[in-house]
N, C-alpha and C positions, 0 to 999 in steps of 0.2 A: 501568407508569408511562407517562404521556403525555409524550413527548419534544418535543412542540410543533414537529414538523417538517413538518406539513401545508403543502403548497404551496411549500416551500423548493426552489429550483432547485439541483440538485447535479450536479457532474461528477466521475466516478470514472474515472481513467485506468487502462489495463491491467486491464479488469474483465470479460473474457469467461470467466475461470476463476479458481480459487484464491481468495486473500484478497480480491482486487478484486471478484470476482463476489459473494462473500459480503457484502461491504460494500454493494454496489449493491442486492442483494436485501433486506438488512436495512433500508436507508434507504427503499426502496420500500414495505416492510411498514409503516414508520412514517408513510407518507403523503407522503414527499418526492417531488418530480419528479426523476427520475434519468436522466442521460445517461451511457451506458457507451461505452468505446472499445476497439477491438481492431485488429489489423493487417490482418484480412481481413473482407470483408462476410459471408462464411459464418459465421465465428466470432461476429460481432456479432449476426447474425440468430438464430443458435442460442441465444445467451445471453438476448437479449430475449424470445424465445419461451418459454424455460424459465421466466423470471420471471413472464411473463403467465399461464402455465398454473397456477403456484403461487399467484399473487396476482391475483385476477380484476380488481380495480380499480387495478392498478399503473399509475402514470404513468411509463412507461419508453420510452426511445428510444436509438439508438446511432449511432456514427460509426466508419467504417472509416478509420483514419488511422495513419501512422507518426510517432509523437511524438518520434522521435530526430532529426528534421530540422526546421529552421526552417520549411520549406514545410508540413510536416505540422502544426506548431503553428498556423500561419496558417490552415490549412483548418479546424482545430478551433475556433479563435476566431471565424472567420467564421460557422460553423454555430451556435455558442453564445457570443454576445458578452458575456453577463452571467450570472453565477451567484452564488448565496448561499453555496454550499459547494463548495470545490475539494479533492478528495482526490488528492494526487499519489502514486499507487500503482504506476504502471508501472515495471517493473524487470526486469533479467536477471541471471543469475549463471552462473558457469562455473568449476568446480574446475580449477585449473591451477597448476603450480609457478611461483613468482615469476620464475625465470630464463627461463621460456618465455612469459611475458606480453609480447607485442609492443607497440609504440607504437600500432598499430591496435587491439589489444585494449583498451588503456587508453582510447583515444579513444572507442571504441564504447560501453563500459560507462559512461563519464562522460556521454556524450550522452544515453543512455537513462535512467539512474538519477538523474542530477543536473540536467543542463541542461534536460530536459523540464520539471522543476519550477521551475527558474529562469525560463524563458520564459513559462510559463503564469501563474505568480505575479506576474510583472512586469505582465502585462495585467490580471488580475482583482483584485489587491490594491488598486490605485488606485480602482477602481470600488466596491469594498467600503467603502473609507474615505469616499468621497463619500456612499454610502448609509448610512454609520455602522452597518453590521452586516455580518458575514461570518465565515466560518471557512475557514482553509487548514490542511490536515493532510497531513503527509508520512508515508507508511508506510516507516519505517526498520526497523532490526533490532538485535537484541542484538549482532550482528557489528560495529556501530558502536563498541561498547565492547570486546568480545572479538574483535579482528581475527582472522579465521580464517586460519591459515597455509596452508590448501589453496586459498584464493582471496582473497589480500590485496587485489587490486584491487576486489573486491566490498565488502569491509569498509570500505575507504577511501571509497567513494562513499556508504556508509551514514552514516559520520561526517560527511561533507560535508553531507548532508541535515539532520542534527541542528543543525549550526552555522548553516546557512542559515535554518532555521526560527526559531532563537533570534534571529538578526539581524533577520529580518523582523518578528518580534514586537516588537522594540524600536521599530520605526517606527509601531506602532499605539497609541502612548501616548495615553491619554485617550479612546479610541474604543471602540465595541462590536465591534471586529474582533479575532479571536484567531488566532494561528498556533502550532501545536504539532506535535510529531513523536511517533509511536507506534513503540516498539521491540518488534517481534514476535520471538518466539523460534522454535525449530524447530516448524514448522507442517505439518500433513498436507494439503498442497496437491496439485494435479494432478501436478506434477513429482516431489514426494516420494513420492506413491503409486506412480508408475511405477518410481522408484528401488527402492522396497521389493520390488515384485513381481519386477523384473528380478534383483535380488540374491538373492532367495529361490529363484528358478529356477536361478540359477547354482550356488548352494550346496546345492540340493535340501532346503531347509527351509521352514518356514512364514514368511510375512511378519512375523508377530508376533515371531519369533525374531530377525529382522534388526533390528526396532525396539528390542528389548531390548538387543541387542549395541551398537547405536548409542549408547544412553544409558549403557551400562556403560563404553564406551571413548572415544567422541568428545565427548559432552556429559555427563560424570559429575556435574557440579554441578547439573544439573536437579533441581528438587524435585518436578516432575510425574512425571518418569521416563516420559514418553510425549510424542508429538507433540500440540501443541494443535490444536484444530479451527479451521478458517477462521472459523466462526461465533463462536468465543470471541474472536478478534481483532476481528472485525467489530462485536461488541457494544460494545467500548471506543471504536472509531472513531465509531460512530453516536452514542454519548453525547457525545463531544467535538464532533461536528458540530451538536449541538442547542443551543438557547438556554439550557438548564439548565446548561451548562458555562461560563457567562459569566465566572467567576472564574479559569478555567484558561487561562493565556496564557504562551507562551515555555517551555513544559514539554516534557521528554522523558519520555513516559509508557511504562512497561514492561508488556508483556503477554507475558513470555518464560518463564514457568514457574519462575522462580527460578534460571535459568542463571547470571545475573550475581551473583557473590558480593559484594554491596555493599548497605549500607542506604540509600545515596543514589543 
């Protein structure tokens, strides 16, 4: 299917690894011009080079920037003043008992997971409305619905993203601009891969056994009973970024393997 993304300028935040990297690579494969971001130049260079090796005609560039700060946001906007597609993907998580989550912990995770999207959307959405075309996508999580007891602060920021996306969508009335959120489920990202390997070594079992145990005990409602691949999440995001998704606006779209036991 031709997603008609040739030449579309896209910015994918937090995209040197994991879901963000898969989104950037899939968009580049579809012909979009992609800007990735990461916190270090080394990570950015490594990611862009990897995509160029795989996709010879990829239109890919990168910015080393800390999007958790207003200064970092300003640097990003200065480098990329206008985009057709903004994917607010940057995010952090940290398993921690609620009683041990400090004010600084709350502040940090909100700045990274939520305020980065607020600040970037505030800049780019207006310009998309003027152009009468654009896509803003928030990479949220099934944790927005199933708040994880082991990291409540993370789940709260994911719910905040869904609410923000819907609110911004309401402001696009009658335009060809859309704002949506994508609720990813347990996904085999770089961090998850490391977790599986480390736990397997600790218990002296194969990583596959740790994965099976995770879905037996921690996410038993999953219909997949495995971690989704980053490419599976990226496929949905890329479709939502395309002109073909023009009737989808203000939606919270689930790619979480059936973890959420709800028909809506």
